[in-house]
KOLGU-4560 file (N, C-alpha, C; in nm, 3 decimals, padded with zeros to 5 digits):
<recs>
<n_xx: 00.084 n_yy: -00.119 n_zz: 00.000 ca_xx: 00.000 ca_yy: 00.000 ca_zz: 00.000 c_xx: 00.087 c_yy: 00.124 c_zz: 00.000 mol: A seq: 1 type: MET>
<n_xx: 00.050 n_yy: 00.223 n_zz: -00.078 ca_xx: 00.122 ca_yy: 00.348 ca_zz: -00.078 c_xx: 00.239 c_yy: 00.355 c_zz: -00.175 mol: A seq: 2 type: GLY>
<n_xx: 00.246 n_yy: 00.262 n_zz: -00.271 ca_xx: 00.358 ca_yy: 00.264 ca_zz: -00.365 c_xx: 00.361 c_yy: 00.391 c_zz: -00.447 mol: A seq: 3 type: LYS>
<n_xx: 00.243 n_yy: 00.437 n_zz: -00.491 ca_xx: 00.236 ca_yy: 00.561 ca_zz: -00.568 c_xx: 00.283 c_yy: 00.681 c_zz: -00.487 mol: A seq: 4 type: GLY>
<n_xx: 00.246 n_yy: 00.682 n_zz: -00.361 ca_xx: 00.289 ca_yy: 00.790 ca_zz: -00.272 c_xx: 00.440 c_yy: 00.790 c_zz: -00.257 mol: A seq: 5 type: CYS>
<n_xx: 00.496 n_yy: 00.673 n_zz: -00.239 ca_xx: 00.641 ca_yy: 00.663 ca_zz: -00.222 c_xx: 00.716 c_yy: 00.705 c_zz: -00.348 mol: A seq: 6 type: LEU>
<n_xx: 00.660 n_yy: 00.671 n_zz: -00.464 ca_xx: 00.722 ca_yy: 00.713 ca_zz: -00.590 c_xx: 00.720 c_yy: 00.865 c_zz: -00.602 mol: A seq: 7 type: ILE>
<n_xx: 00.606 n_yy: 00.926 n_zz: -00.566 ca_xx: 00.595 ca_yy: 01.073 ca_zz: -00.572 c_xx: 00.692 c_yy: 01.138 c_zz: -00.474 mol: A seq: 8 type: ALA>
<n_xx: 00.704 n_yy: 01.082 n_zz: -00.354 ca_xx: 00.797 ca_yy: 01.137 ca_zz: -00.255 c_xx: 00.941 c_yy: 01.124 c_zz: -00.301 mol: A seq: 9 type: LEU>
<n_xx: 00.972 n_yy: 01.012 n_zz: -00.364 ca_xx: 01.108 ca_yy: 00.992 ca_zz: -00.417 c_xx: 01.140 c_yy: 01.097 c_zz: -00.522 mol: A seq: 10 type: GLU>
<n_xx: 01.043 n_yy: 01.123 n_zz: -00.610 ca_xx: 01.064 ca_yy: 01.219 ca_zz: -00.718 c_xx: 01.079 c_yy: 01.362 c_zz: -00.666 mol: A seq: 11 type: ARG>
<n_xx: 01.006 n_yy: 01.396 n_zz: -00.560 ca_xx: 01.005 ca_yy: 01.533 ca_zz: -00.508 c_xx: 01.087 c_yy: 01.549 c_zz: -00.380 mol: A seq: 12 type: GLU>
<n_xx: 01.172 n_yy: 01.455 n_zz: -00.351 ca_xx: 01.249 ca_yy: 01.455 ca_zz: -00.227 c_xx: 01.324 c_yy: 01.586 c_zz: -00.203 mol: A seq: 13 type: ARG>
<n_xx: 01.382 n_yy: 01.644 n_zz: -00.306 ca_xx: 01.460 ca_yy: 01.767 ca_zz: -00.290 c_xx: 01.375 c_yy: 01.888 c_zz: -00.256 mol: A seq: 14 type: ASN>
<n_xx: 01.245 n_yy: 01.882 n_zz: -00.282 ca_xx: 01.155 ca_yy: 01.994 ca_zz: -00.255 c_xx: 01.083 c_yy: 01.982 c_zz: -00.121 mol: A seq: 15 type: ASN>
<n_xx: 01.112 n_yy: 01.879 n_zz: -00.044 ca_xx: 01.038 ca_yy: 01.852 ca_zz: 00.079 c_xx: 01.121 c_yy: 01.873 c_zz: 00.204 mol: A seq: 16 type: LEU>
<n_xx: 01.225 n_yy: 01.952 n_zz: 00.196 ca_xx: 01.316 ca_yy: 01.971 ca_zz: 00.309 c_xx: 01.251 c_yy: 02.031 c_zz: 00.432 mol: A seq: 17 type: GLY>
<n_xx: 01.151 n_yy: 02.117 n_zz: 00.415 ca_xx: 01.087 ca_yy: 02.184 ca_zz: 00.528 c_xx: 00.972 c_yy: 02.104 c_zz: 00.590 mol: A seq: 18 type: ALA>
<n_xx: 00.932 n_yy: 01.995 n_zz: 00.526 ca_xx: 00.819 ca_yy: 01.916 ca_zz: 00.576 c_xx: 00.863 c_yy: 01.837 c_zz: 00.699 mol: A seq: 19 type: VAL>
<n_xx: 00.786 n_yy: 01.849 n_zz: 00.807 ca_xx: 00.818 ca_yy: 01.778 ca_zz: 00.930 c_xx: 00.731 c_yy: 01.655 c_zz: 00.951 mol: A seq: 20 type: GLN>
<n_xx: 00.608 n_yy: 01.659 n_zz: 00.899 ca_xx: 00.516 ca_yy: 01.548 ca_zz: 00.921 c_xx: 00.417 c_yy: 01.538 c_zz: 00.806 mol: A seq: 21 type: LYS>
<n_xx: 00.389 n_yy: 01.416 n_zz: 00.762 ca_xx: 00.288 ca_yy: 01.391 ca_zz: 00.660 c_xx: 00.164 c_yy: 01.336 c_zz: 00.728 mol: A seq: 22 type: PHE>
<n_xx: 00.047 n_yy: 01.383 n_zz: 00.684 ca_xx: -00.080 ca_yy: 01.331 ca_zz: 00.735 c_xx: -00.137 c_yy: 01.239 c_zz: 00.629 mol: A seq: 23 type: LEU>
<n_xx: -00.178 n_yy: 01.120 n_zz: 00.671 ca_xx: -00.230 ca_yy: 01.021 ca_zz: 00.577 c_xx: -00.361 c_yy: 00.963 c_zz: 00.627 mol: A seq: 24 type: ALA>
<n_xx: -00.437 n_yy: 00.909 n_zz: 00.534 ca_xx: -00.563 ca_yy: 00.843 ca_zz: 00.563 c_xx: -00.536 c_yy: 00.710 c_zz: 00.634 mol: A seq: 25 type: ASP>
<n_xx: -00.638 n_yy: 00.654 n_zz: 00.694 ca_xx: -00.625 ca_yy: 00.527 ca_zz: 00.765 c_xx: -00.581 c_yy: 00.411 c_zz: 00.678 mol: A seq: 26 type: GLY>
<n_xx: -00.593 n_yy: 00.424 n_zz: 00.545 ca_xx: -00.551 ca_yy: 00.319 ca_zz: 00.454 c_xx: -00.400 c_yy: 00.302 c_zz: 00.447 mol: A seq: 27 type: GLY>
<n_xx: -00.325 n_yy: 00.398 n_zz: 00.498 ca_xx: -00.179 ca_yy: 00.392 ca_zz: 00.492 c_xx: -00.119 c_yy: 00.345 c_zz: 00.623 mol: A seq: 28 type: TYR>
<n_xx: -00.188 n_yy: 00.261 n_zz: 00.694 ca_xx: -00.133 ca_yy: 00.210 ca_zz: 00.820 c_xx: -00.023 c_yy: 00.109 c_zz: 00.791 mol: A seq: 29 type: THR>
<n_xx: 00.058 n_yy: 00.089 n_zz: 00.886 ca_xx: 00.165 ca_yy: -00.007 ca_zz: 00.870 c_xx: 00.300 c_yy: 00.057 c_zz: 00.891 mol: A seq: 30 type: GLY>
<n_xx: 00.387 n_yy: -00.015 n_zz: 00.959 ca_xx: 00.520 ca_yy: 00.037 ca_zz: 00.989 c_xx: 00.607 c_yy: 00.050 c_zz: 00.866 mol: A seq: 31 type: GLY>
<n_xx: 00.587 n_yy: -00.036 n_zz: 00.767 ca_xx: 00.673 ca_yy: -00.032 ca_zz: 00.648 c_xx: 00.654 c_yy: 00.099 c_zz: 00.572 mol: A seq: 32 type: ALA>
<n_xx: 00.530 n_yy: 00.145 n_zz: 00.561 ca_xx: 00.502 ca_yy: 00.271 ca_zz: 00.491 c_xx: 00.565 c_yy: 00.387 c_zz: 00.565 mol: A seq: 33 type: PHE>
<n_xx: 00.542 n_yy: 00.395 n_zz: 00.696 ca_xx: 00.596 ca_yy: 00.504 ca_zz: 00.777 c_xx: 00.749 c_yy: 00.503 c_zz: 00.774 mol: A seq: 34 type: ALA>
<n_xx: 00.808 n_yy: 00.386 n_zz: 00.780 ca_xx: 00.954 ca_yy: 00.375 ca_zz: 00.776 c_xx: 01.008 c_yy: 00.421 c_zz: 00.641 mol: A seq: 35 type: LEU>
<n_xx: 00.941 n_yy: 00.383 n_zz: 00.533 ca_xx: 00.985 ca_yy: 00.425 ca_zz: 00.399 c_xx: 00.978 c_yy: 00.576 c_zz: 00.384 mol: A seq: 36 type: SER>
<n_xx: 00.870 n_yy: 00.637 n_zz: 00.434 ca_xx: 00.857 ca_yy: 00.783 ca_zz: 00.427 c_xx: 00.967 c_yy: 00.849 c_zz: 00.510 mol: A seq: 37 type: VAL>
<n_xx: 00.993 n_yy: 00.794 n_zz: 00.628 ca_xx: 01.098 ca_yy: 00.847 ca_zz: 00.716 c_xx: 01.234 c_yy: 00.841 c_zz: 00.648 mol: A seq: 38 type: GLN>
<n_xx: 01.264 n_yy: 00.730 n_zz: 00.582 ca_xx: 01.392 ca_yy: 00.715 ca_zz: 00.514 c_xx: 01.405 c_yy: 00.810 c_zz: 00.395 mol: A seq: 39 type: GLU>
<n_xx: 01.296 n_yy: 00.828 n_zz: 00.320 ca_xx: 01.300 ca_yy: 00.914 ca_zz: 00.201 c_xx: 01.310 c_yy: 01.061 c_zz: 00.235 mol: A seq: 40 type: LEU>
<n_xx: 01.233 n_yy: 01.104 n_zz: 00.335 ca_xx: 01.219 ca_yy: 01.248 ca_zz: 00.360 c_xx: 01.270 c_yy: 01.295 c_zz: 00.495 mol: A seq: 41 type: THR>
<n_xx: 01.285 n_yy: 01.205 n_zz: 00.589 ca_xx: 01.324 ca_yy: 01.245 ca_zz: 00.724 c_xx: 01.207 c_yy: 01.296 c_zz: 00.806 mol: A seq: 42 type: GLY>
<n_xx: 01.086 n_yy: 01.290 n_zz: 00.752 ca_xx: 00.966 ca_yy: 01.339 ca_zz: 00.821 c_xx: 00.885 c_yy: 01.221 c_zz: 00.875 mol: A seq: 43 type: ALA>
<n_xx: 00.809 n_yy: 01.248 n_zz: 00.981 ca_xx: 00.723 ca_yy: 01.146 ca_zz: 01.038 c_xx: 00.592 c_yy: 01.135 c_zz: 00.963 mol: A seq: 44 type: GLY>
<n_xx: 00.513 n_yy: 01.035 n_zz: 01.001 ca_xx: 00.383 ca_yy: 01.011 ca_zz: 00.939 c_xx: 00.277 c_yy: 01.007 c_zz: 01.047 mol: A seq: 45 type: VAL>
<n_xx: 00.170 n_yy: 01.085 n_zz: 01.030 ca_xx: 00.054 ca_yy: 01.081 ca_zz: 01.119 c_xx: -00.063 c_yy: 01.019 c_zz: 01.045 mol: A seq: 46 type: GLY>
<n_xx: -00.132 n_yy: 00.925 n_zz: 01.108 ca_xx: -00.243 ca_yy: 00.854 ca_zz: 01.045 c_xx: -00.374 c_yy: 00.894 c_zz: 01.112 mol: A seq: 47 type: ILE>
<n_xx: -00.473 n_yy: 00.935 n_zz: 01.032 ca_xx: -00.607 ca_yy: 00.965 ca_zz: 01.083 c_xx: -00.685 c_yy: 00.835 c_zz: 01.086 mol: A seq: 48 type: ALA>
<n_xx: -00.716 n_yy: 00.785 n_zz: 01.205 ca_xx: -00.784 ca_yy: 00.656 ca_zz: 01.219 c_xx: -00.926 c_yy: 00.676 c_zz: 01.270 mol: A seq: 49 type: LYS>
<n_xx: -01.014 n_yy: 00.589 n_zz: 01.224 ca_xx: -01.151 ca_yy: 00.588 ca_zz: 01.274 c_xx: -01.157 c_yy: 00.499 c_zz: 01.397 mol: A seq: 50 type: ARG>
<n_xx: -01.257 n_yy: 00.530 n_zz: 01.482 ca_xx: -01.277 ca_yy: 00.440 ca_zz: 01.594 c_xx: -01.363 c_yy: 00.322 c_zz: 01.547 mol: A seq: 51 type: ASN>
<n_xx: -01.385 n_yy: 00.226 n_zz: 01.631 ca_xx: -01.458 ca_yy: 00.105 ca_zz: 01.594 c_xx: -01.605 c_yy: 00.127 c_zz: 01.566 mol: A seq: 52 type: GLY>
<n_xx: -01.664 n_yy: 00.233 n_zz: 01.617 ca_xx: -01.806 ca_yy: 00.257 ca_zz: 01.598 c_xx: -01.833 c_yy: 00.319 c_zz: 01.460 mol: A seq: 53 type: LEU>
<n_xx: -01.949 n_yy: 00.290 n_zz: 01.406 ca_xx: -01.984 ca_yy: 00.341 ca_zz: 01.273 c_xx: -02.077 c_yy: 00.461 c_zz: 01.283 mol: A seq: 54 type: HIS>
<n_xx: -02.035 n_yy: 00.561 n_zz: 01.355 ca_xx: -02.111 ca_yy: 00.686 ca_zz: 01.361 c_xx: -02.019 c_yy: 00.799 c_zz: 01.319 mol: A seq: 55 type: ARG>
<n_xx: -02.078 n_yy: 00.912 n_zz: 01.286 ca_xx: -01.998 ca_yy: 01.024 ca_zz: 01.237 c_xx: -01.918 c_yy: 01.087 c_zz: 01.350 mol: A seq: 56 type: PHE>
<n_xx: -01.788 n_yy: 01.093 n_zz: 01.331 ca_xx: -01.698 ca_yy: 01.159 ca_zz: 01.424 c_xx: -01.595 c_yy: 01.234 c_zz: 01.340 mol: A seq: 57 type: VAL>
<n_xx: -01.572 n_yy: 01.360 n_zz: 01.373 ca_xx: -01.470 ca_yy: 01.436 ca_zz: 01.301 c_xx: -01.333 c_yy: 01.385 c_zz: 01.341 mol: A seq: 58 type: VAL>
<n_xx: -01.256 n_yy: 01.343 n_zz: 01.243 ca_xx: -01.121 ca_yy: 01.293 ca_zz: 01.270 c_xx: -01.024 c_yy: 01.409 c_zz: 01.274 mol: A seq: 59 type: LEU>
<n_xx: -00.933 n_yy: 01.409 n_zz: 01.371 ca_xx: -00.836 ca_yy: 01.518 ca_zz: 01.379 c_xx: -00.753 c_yy: 01.527 c_zz: 01.251 mol: A seq: 60 type: PRO>
<n_xx: -00.736 n_yy: 01.647 n_zz: 01.202 ca_xx: -00.655 ca_yy: 01.680 ca_zz: 01.085 c_xx: -00.715 c_yy: 01.634 c_zz: 00.953 mol: A seq: 61 type: LYS>
<n_xx: -00.808 n_yy: 01.540 n_zz: 00.954 ca_xx: -00.861 ca_yy: 01.489 ca_zz: 00.828 c_xx: -00.947 c_yy: 01.594 c_zz: 00.758 mol: A seq: 62 type: ARG>
<n_xx: -01.010 n_yy: 01.680 n_zz: 00.834 ca_xx: -01.095 ca_yy: 01.783 ca_zz: 00.773 c_xx: -01.014 c_yy: 01.880 c_zz: 00.689 mol: A seq: 63 type: TRP>
<n_xx: -00.885 n_yy: 01.894 n_zz: 00.718 ca_xx: -00.800 ca_yy: 01.985 ca_zz: 00.641 c_xx: -00.799 c_yy: 01.944 c_zz: 00.494 mol: A seq: 64 type: VAL>
<n_xx: -00.783 n_yy: 01.816 n_zz: 00.469 ca_xx: -00.780 ca_yy: 01.767 ca_zz: 00.332 c_xx: -00.917 c_yy: 01.783 c_zz: 00.267 mol: A seq: 65 type: VAL>
<n_xx: -01.022 n_yy: 01.749 n_zz: 00.339 ca_xx: -01.157 ca_yy: 01.761 ca_zz: 00.285 c_xx: -01.193 c_yy: 01.903 c_zz: 00.251 mol: A seq: 66 type: GLY>
<n_xx: -01.161 n_yy: 01.997 n_zz: 00.339 ca_xx: -01.191 ca_yy: 02.138 ca_zz: 00.312 c_xx: -01.108 c_yy: 02.190 c_zz: 00.195 mol: A seq: 67 type: ARG>
<n_xx: -00.984 n_yy: 02.145 n_zz: 00.186 ca_xx: -00.899 ca_yy: 02.191 ca_zz: 00.076 c_xx: -00.959 c_yy: 02.153 c_zz: -00.058 mol: A seq: 68 type: SER>
<n_xx: -01.003 n_yy: 02.028 n_zz: -00.072 ca_xx: -01.064 ca_yy: 01.986 ca_zz: -00.197 c_xx: -01.196 c_yy: 02.059 c_zz: -00.221 mol: A seq: 69 type: PHE>
<n_xx: -01.269 n_yy: 02.087 n_zz: -00.115 ca_xx: -01.394 ca_yy: 02.162 ca_zz: -00.127 c_xx: -01.368 c_yy: 02.303 c_zz: -00.179 mol: A seq: 70 type: SER>
<n_xx: -01.266 n_yy: 02.370 n_zz: -00.127 ca_xx: -01.230 ca_yy: 02.504 ca_zz: -00.174 c_xx: -01.192 c_yy: 02.500 c_zz: -00.322 mol: A seq: 71 type: TRP>
<n_xx: -01.117 n_yy: 02.398 n_zz: -00.359 ca_xx: -01.077 ca_yy: 02.387 ca_zz: -00.499 c_xx: -01.198 c_yy: 02.373 c_zz: -00.590 mol: A seq: 72 type: LEU>
<n_xx: -01.291 n_yy: 02.287 n_zz: -00.553 ca_xx: -01.411 ca_yy: 02.267 ca_zz: -00.635 c_xx: -01.493 c_yy: 02.395 c_zz: -00.643 mol: A seq: 73 type: GLU>
<n_xx: -01.507 n_yy: 02.463 n_zz: -00.531 ca_xx: -01.590 ca_yy: 02.584 ca_zz: -00.526 c_xx: -01.529 c_yy: 02.697 c_zz: -00.608 mol: A seq: 74 type: LYS>
<n_xx: -01.400 n_yy: 02.720 n_zz: -00.591 ca_xx: -01.335 ca_yy: 02.835 ca_zz: -00.654 c_xx: -01.294 c_yy: 02.809 c_zz: -00.799 mol: A seq: 75 type: LYS>
<n_xx: -01.252 n_yy: 02.689 n_zz: -00.828 ca_xx: -01.199 ca_yy: 02.661 ca_zz: -00.962 c_xx: -01.301 c_yy: 02.593 c_zz: -01.051 mol: A seq: 76 type: ALA>
<n_xx: -01.419 n_yy: 02.565 n_zz: -00.998 ca_xx: -01.522 ca_yy: 02.501 ca_zz: -01.080 c_xx: -01.477 c_yy: 02.363 c_zz: -01.123 mol: A seq: 77 type: GLY>
<n_xx: -01.492 n_yy: 02.333 n_zz: -01.248 ca_xx: -01.454 ca_yy: 02.200 ca_zz: -01.298 c_xx: -01.319 c_yy: 02.200 c_zz: -01.363 mol: A seq: 78 type: GLY>
<n_xx: -01.221 n_yy: 02.263 n_zz: -01.301 ca_xx: -01.089 ca_yy: 02.276 ca_zz: -01.364 c_xx: -01.027 c_yy: 02.141 c_zz: -01.397 mol: A seq: 79 type: PHE>
<n_xx: -01.058 n_yy: 02.039 n_zz: -01.319 ca_xx: -00.998 ca_yy: 01.908 ca_zz: -01.344 c_xx: -01.051 c_yy: 01.847 c_zz: -01.474 mol: A seq: 80 type: ARG>
<n_xx: -01.171 n_yy: 01.882 n_zz: -01.509 ca_xx: -01.233 ca_yy: 01.823 ca_zz: -01.628 c_xx: -01.190 c_yy: 01.894 c_zz: -01.756 mol: A seq: 81 type: LYS>
<n_xx: -01.145 n_yy: 02.018 n_zz: -01.745 ca_xx: -01.114 ca_yy: 02.095 ca_zz: -01.864 c_xx: -00.965 c_yy: 02.110 c_zz: -01.892 mol: A seq: 82 type: THR>
<n_xx: -00.882 n_yy: 02.092 n_zz: -01.793 ca_xx: -00.738 ca_yy: 02.113 ca_zz: -01.813 c_xx: -00.679 c_yy: 01.997 c_zz: -01.893 mol: A seq: 83 type: ALA>
<n_xx: -00.609 n_yy: 02.032 n_zz: -01.999 ca_xx: -00.547 ca_yy: 01.929 ca_zz: -02.082 c_xx: -00.407 c_yy: 01.892 c_zz: -02.033 mol: A seq: 84 type: ARG>
<n_xx: -00.343 n_yy: 01.986 n_zz: -01.968 ca_xx: -00.206 ca_yy: 01.963 ca_zz: -01.920 c_xx: -00.203 c_yy: 01.966 c_zz: -01.768 mol: A seq: 85 type: LYS>
<n_xx: -00.116 n_yy: 01.887 n_zz: -01.711 ca_xx: -00.100 ca_yy: 01.884 ca_zz: -01.566 c_xx: -00.053 c_yy: 02.020 c_zz: -01.515 mol: A seq: 86 type: LEU>
<n_xx: 00.030 n_yy: 02.088 n_zz: -01.591 ca_xx: 00.080 ca_yy: 02.219 ca_zz: -01.547 c_xx: -00.034 c_yy: 02.320 c_zz: -01.534 mol: A seq: 87 type: SER>
<n_xx: -00.136 n_yy: 02.310 n_zz: -01.619 ca_xx: -00.251 ca_yy: 02.399 ca_zz: -01.609 c_xx: -00.327 c_yy: 02.373 c_zz: -01.480 mol: A seq: 88 type: THR>
<n_xx: -00.346 n_yy: 02.247 n_zz: -01.447 ca_xx: -00.414 ca_yy: 02.212 ca_zz: -01.322 c_xx: -00.335 c_yy: 02.260 c_zz: -01.202 mol: A seq: 89 type: SER>
<n_xx: -00.204 n_yy: 02.243 n_zz: -01.206 ca_xx: -00.119 ca_yy: 02.287 ca_zz: -01.096 c_xx: -00.128 c_yy: 02.439 c_zz: -01.079 mol: A seq: 90 type: LEU>
<n_xx: -00.127 n_yy: 02.512 n_zz: -01.189 ca_xx: -00.138 ca_yy: 02.658 ca_zz: -01.181 c_xx: -00.272 c_yy: 02.699 c_zz: -01.120 mol: A seq: 91 type: GLN>
<n_xx: -00.379 n_yy: 02.627 n_zz: -01.155 ca_xx: -00.510 ca_yy: 02.659 ca_zz: -01.100 c_xx: -00.512 c_yy: 02.633 c_zz: -00.949 mol: A seq: 92 type: MET>
<n_xx: -00.452 n_yy: 02.525 n_zz: -00.905 ca_xx: -00.445 ca_yy: 02.494 ca_zz: -00.761 c_xx: -00.370 c_yy: 02.604 c_zz: -00.688 mol: A seq: 93 type: VAL>
<n_xx: -00.257 n_yy: 02.646 n_zz: -00.742 ca_xx: -00.177 ca_yy: 02.752 ca_zz: -00.679 c_xx: -00.257 c_yy: 02.882 c_zz: -00.671 mol: A seq: 94 type: VAL>
<n_xx: -00.325 n_yy: 02.918 n_zz: -00.778 ca_xx: -00.403 ca_yy: 03.042 ca_zz: -00.779 c_xx: -00.518 c_yy: 03.038 c_zz: -00.679 mol: A seq: 95 type: LEU>
<n_xx: -00.586 n_yy: 02.925 n_zz: -00.670 ca_xx: -00.698 ca_yy: 02.914 ca_zz: -00.576 c_xx: -00.649 c_yy: 02.928 c_zz: -00.433 mol: A seq: 96 type: VAL>
<n_xx: -00.543 n_yy: 02.857 n_zz: -00.398 ca_xx: -00.495 ca_yy: 02.863 ca_zz: -00.260 c_xx: -00.427 c_yy: 02.996 c_zz: -00.229 mol: A seq: 97 type: PHE>
<n_xx: -00.370 n_yy: 03.061 n_zz: -00.329 ca_xx: -00.318 ca_yy: 03.196 ca_zz: -00.309 c_xx: -00.432 c_yy: 03.290 c_zz: -00.271 mol: A seq: 98 type: LEU>
<n_xx: -00.545 n_yy: 03.276 n_zz: -00.338 ca_xx: -00.662 ca_yy: 03.356 ca_zz: -00.304 c_xx: -00.712 c_yy: 03.329 c_zz: -00.164 mol: A seq: 99 type: GLY>
<n_xx: -00.713 n_yy: 03.201 n_zz: -00.124 ca_xx: -00.756 ca_yy: 03.165 ca_zz: 00.012 c_xx: -00.663 c_yy: 03.228 c_zz: 00.115 mol: A seq: 100 type: VAL>
<n_xx: -00.533 n_yy: 03.220 n_zz: 00.091 ca_xx: -00.436 ca_yy: 03.276 ca_zz: 00.186 c_xx: -00.442 c_yy: 03.428 c_zz: 00.191 mol: A seq: 101 type: LEU>
<n_xx: -00.458 n_yy: 03.493 n_zz: 00.077 ca_xx: -00.465 ca_yy: 03.639 ca_zz: 00.076 c_xx: -00.588 c_yy: 03.692 c_zz: 00.149 mol: A seq: 102 type: LEU>
<n_xx: -00.699 n_yy: 03.619 n_zz: 00.141 ca_xx: -00.819 ca_yy: 03.662 ca_zz: 00.213 c_xx: -00.801 c_yy: 03.651 c_zz: 00.364 mol: A seq: 103 type: ARG>
<n_xx: -00.708 n_yy: 03.569 n_zz: 00.408 ca_xx: -00.685 ca_yy: 03.552 ca_zz: 00.552 c_xx: -00.592 c_yy: 03.657 c_zz: 00.610 mol: A seq: 104 type: ARG>
<n_xx: -00.527 n_yy: 03.735 n_zz: 00.526 ca_xx: -00.436 ca_yy: 03.840 ca_zz: 00.575 c_xx: -00.510 c_yy: 03.955 c_zz: 00.636 mol: A seq: 105 type: LEU>
</recs>
């Protein structure tokens, strides 16, 4: 589990020097994944886990990812469906989050 994530981290290793901790979904449990991330980047891994009950509970830190995708959908519309190049999508993500950050100043 997490092979794609590890490949992406390997490719971007030089750009991740300031990262201290990665937050991951409960699907990335396991010591091997955390150890691989630690070896590649020097950063720790935090896992958002559900409790055993099947009722709605806000998981710590997990809402950050959910809200981020929600902001992207709201502000950029259907940018994922119309962008032909990955660089266009990346530019749209940067512009949307720049707007979010500037509104907080």
